[in-house]
C-alpha positions in Angstrom: 110.4 92.8 52.3 107.3 93.5 54.6 104.5 95.7 54.7 105.1 99.7 56.5 103.1 102.1 58.7 102.3 105.2 57.3 101.0 108.2 59.6 99.7 110.9 57.9 97.6 113.5 59.4 97.0 111.3 62.6 95.9 108.5 60.0 97.5 105.1 60.4 97.8 102.5 57.3 99.6 99.8 56.4 101.5 99.9 52.9 103.6 97.8 50.6 107.3 98.1 50.4 107.4 98.9 46.7 104.7 101.9 47.4 106.7 103.1 50.8 110.0 103.1 48.5 107.9 104.9 45.6 106.8 107.9 48.4 110.5 108.4 49.2 111.4 109.7 45.4 112.4 113.4 45.4 111.7 113.8 49.0 113.7 115.2 52.1 114.2 112.8 54.5 114.9 112.3 57.5 116.0 109.0 59.4 116.1 108.2 63.4 116.9 104.9 64.6 116.8 103.7 68.8 114.6 101.8 71.0 111.9 104.2 72.2 111.6 101.9 75.3 109.1 103.0 76.5 108.9 106.4 74.6 108.7 109.8 76.9 108.4 113.6 76.7 112.2 113.3 76.0 112.0 110.7 72.7 109.2 113.1 71.2 111.0 116.5 71.7 114.3 115.1 70.2 112.1 114.1 67.0 110.4 117.1 67.0 113.5 119.5 67.1 115.8 116.7 64.9 112.9 117.2 62.0 112.9 121.2 62.6 116.5 120.9 62.5 117.2 119.2 59.2 114.4 121.3 57.6 116.9 124.3 58.3 119.9 122.7 57.0 118.7 121.1 54.0 117.0 124.5 53.0 113.7 123.0 52.5 110.6 121.5 54.4 111.4 117.8 55.5 108.9 115.5 53.9 109.3 112.3 55.2 110.4 111.0 58.7 111.5 107.3 58.7 111.2 105.7 62.6 113.6 102.5 63.4 112.8 100.9 66.5 116.1 99.0 66.4 114.6 95.9 68.2 111.0 96.0 68.6 110.1 93.1 67.2 110.8 90.1 69.5 109.4 86.3 69.4 109.3 86.5 73.3 106.0 88.6 74.3 107.8 89.0 77.9 111.1 90.5 76.0 111.7 93.7 77.7 113.4 97.1 77.9 113.7 98.9 81.1 111.0 96.7 82.0 108.5 97.3 79.2 107.6 95.2 76.7 108.8 96.2 73.1 105.3 95.9 72.2 103.9 98.3 74.3 106.3 100.7 73.6 105.9 100.4 69.6 102.4 101.0 70.5 102.7 104.3 72.7 105.4 105.9 70.1 102.9 105.6 67.2 100.2 107.8 69.5 103.3 110.3 69.6 103.7 110.1 65.9 100.3 110.6 65.3 100.4 113.8 67.1 103.2 114.8 65.5 102.0 114.0 61.9 99.9 116.8 62.7 101.6 119.1 64.4 104.7 119.5 61.8 102.5 117.9 58.9 104.9 115.3 58.0 104.6 111.8 56.8 106.1 109.0 59.4 107.1 105.8 58.3 108.0 102.6 61.3 108.8 98.8 59.7 106.0 96.7 61.1 107.8 93.3 61.4 111.4 93.1 62.2 113.5 94.7 58.7 116.9 94.5 58.9 117.0 97.2 55.6 114.5 99.7 57.0 115.4 102.9 56.7 118.9 102.2 54.6 117.3 101.8 51.4 116.4 104.3 49.6 114.8 104.6 45.8 116.9 103.8 43.0 117.7 103.4 39.3 119.6 100.6 37.7 122.1 102.9 37.0 123.2 104.6 40.1 121.1 107.3 40.6 120.0 108.0 43.8 116.3 109.2 43.4 115.8 111.6 46.8 116.6 115.3 47.3 118.4 115.3 50.8 118.7 112.8 53.5 119.2 113.6 56.8 120.6 110.9 59.5 120.5 111.7 62.9 123.0 110.9 65.2 122.6 111.0 69.4 124.8 111.5 71.9 124.8 111.4 75.7 127.3 112.3 78.4 130.0 112.1 75.9 133.3 114.1 75.9 134.3 116.0 73.1 137.1 113.9 71.7 134.9 111.0 71.8 132.0 112.7 70.1 134.3 114.3 67.2 136.3 111.1 67.2 132.6 109.0 66.4 131.4 111.4 64.2 133.8 110.8 61.9 133.3 107.2 61.8 130.1 108.0 61.3 130.5 110.3 58.8 133.0 107.4 56.9 130.1 104.8 56.9 127.4 107.5 56.0 129.5 108.3 52.5 130.5 104.6 52.2 129.5 103.2 48.5 130.2 99.2 50.0 127.9 100.4 53.5 125.2 102.0 51.2 125.0 99.1 48.9 124.7 96.5 52.0 121.6 98.5 52.8 119.8 96.5 49.9 118.8 92.7 49.7 121.2 90.6 47.4 120.5 91.9 43.9 120.1 94.4 40.9 120.4 97.5 43.2 123.1 96.1 45.2 125.1 95.4 42.3 124.6 98.8 40.4 126.0 100.4 43.0 129.2 99.0 43.2 129.0 98.8 39.2 128.8 102.8 39.1 130.7 103.2 42.5 132.1 106.7 41.2 128.7 108.2 40.3 127.2 106.9 43.4 129.5 108.2 46.0 129.2 111.8 44.1 125.9 111.8 44.8 126.0 110.6 48.3 128.4 113.4 49.0 125.8 116.1 47.6 122.1 114.0 49.2 123.5 112.9 52.9 123.7 114.8 55.7 124.5 114.6 59.5 122.9 115.9 62.5 124.6 115.5 65.7 122.1 115.8 68.3 123.0 116.3 72.4 120.2 114.2 74.3 118.5 117.0 76.7 119.9 115.8 80.3 116.9 118.0 82.0 114.2 116.2 81.0 113.2 112.2 81.6 115.1 109.2 80.8 113.7 105.8 80.2 114.6 104.2 83.2 113.1 107.0 85.4 109.9 106.6 82.9 109.6 103.0 83.6 110.1 103.4 87.3 107.4 105.7 87.7 105.5 103.4 85.7 105.9 100.7 87.8 105.3 102.4 90.6 102.4 104.7 89.6 99.7 105.3 92.4 95.9 105.2 91.0 95.6 107.5 88.0 93.6 110.2 89.5 96.2 110.3 92.0 99.0 111.3 90.3 100.0 115.3 90.4 99.6 116.7 87.4 103.0 118.1 87.0 104.3 114.5 87.2 102.6 113.7 84.4 103.8 116.8 82.3 107.1 115.6 83.4 107.3 112.5 81.7 104.4 113.0 78.9 104.0 115.4 75.6 102.1 117.9 76.3 99.8 116.8 73.3 99.4 113.4 74.8 95.5 114.3 76.2 94.9 113.2 80.0 92.8 110.5 79.1 95.8 109.3 76.5 97.8 109.5 79.7 95.4 107.4 81.5 94.9 104.9 78.6 99.1 104.5 78.7 99.6 103.9 82.4 96.3 101.7 83.1 97.4 99.6 80.3 101.0 99.0 81.6 99.9 98.6 84.8 96.9 95.7 84.4 99.0 94.3 81.5 102.8 93.8 83.0 103.3 95.1 86.7 100.8 92.2 88.9 100.9 88.9 90.3 98.7 87.5 87.2 101.1 88.5 84.8 104.2 87.3 87.0 103.0 84.3 87.3 102.0 83.4 83.8 105.4 84.2 82.5 107.1 82.2 85.3 104.7 79.3 84.1 105.3 80.0 80.4 109.4 79.8 81.5 109.4 76.3 83.4 107.0 75.2 80.0 109.5 75.8 77.6 112.5 75.8 79.8 113.9 79.1 79.0 116.1 80.9 82.1 116.0 84.0 79.4 112.1 84.5 79.8 112.5 83.8 83.3 114.8 87.0 83.3 112.4 89.1 81.5 109.4 87.5 84.8 111.3 89.4 86.9 111.2 92.9 85.5 107.4 92.4 86.3 107.9 92.5 89.7 107.6 95.9 90.4 110.2 97.2 92.9 113.1 94.2 91.6 116.1 96.2 92.0 115.2 97.1 95.8 114.2 93.9 96.4 117.2 92.2 94.9 119.6 95.3 97.0 117.7 93.9 100.1 117.5 90.2 99.9 121.0 89.7 97.7 123.6 92.6 98.8 126.6 90.1 98.0 125.4 90.3 94.1 128.2 92.2 92.1 125.8 93.6 90.0 122.5 94.1 91.2 120.7 95.5 88.1 118.1 92.2 86.7 120.3 92.2 83.4 123.7 91.6 84.5 122.5 88.5 87.0 123.7 85.2 85.6 121.5 82.3 85.4 121.9 81.0 89.1 121.4 84.8 90.6 118.3 84.5 88.6 116.8 81.5 90.0 117.5 83.1 93.4 115.6 86.1 93.0 112.6 84.2 91.8 113.0 81.5 94.5 112.9 84.6 97.2 110.1 86.6 95.0 108.0 83.4 95.9 109.4 83.0 99.1 108.3 86.3 100.2 104.9 86.3 98.3 104.6 88.8 95.5 103.5 92.2 96.7 101.2 94.3 94.3 
């Protein structure tokens, strides 16, 4: 199993998998999963408010938060979500969690590499005894009607209290076998220890799409109004930290040099998927597509087929890359 990243009181360290599991024993835990691509003020507040709500429903402080980046680790270095490579989103989230670890006096864990079982494994004895106090699973909704929400919540609860589902959260071996061998005992504990926290995303704040649009088109940092920065970034992220984030993204992703290198790599690897990623490093790509290819039924990059990708790339080269 991979090592884990531990964030406590603003400090970062890597710890072994077994040390991570042992650190969960007799603790109140909260588990949040998502892309966080890129993480913004809304994500920060969602994590913070979920932890505070989790403390209320457990009747005691949340000791540990497990933050699962669902798709953080990709072989293709150009692979991105909303135009921000996963590695950059991951780096930003670590900065945010450093702040939250101090503010809330809580320990965060993240997977260092792709880890299928991260957040699902919990410390257990071979007789099926679950060695945590409470675990809060956070289920986030966005623009869902009440009937659909109720249906999905019920489905999630069934999975959360299902012994077989729990067993699949562990690699094949003794623990998985012991869960099924002690099914009734484990099920009783699940009902006692597992809690579902349902969260509606605050739609008044930024979205990942809006944040990425801002980052793509950012003017020189010192000319960005403070209220704009305050809209996208948590207040705990300092002015200098905001500057580093914005400038790093501008310098590393949205410029002609990166676009050209990406295309070169795509040609060498004969990969149309990398070419699709390259398009996202063009600052105004959606507008560009709508202007030059209004006939495309779906103008978003992720909806383009291979032929359309080639047409867009060729047109950007023909028109000349505009910084």
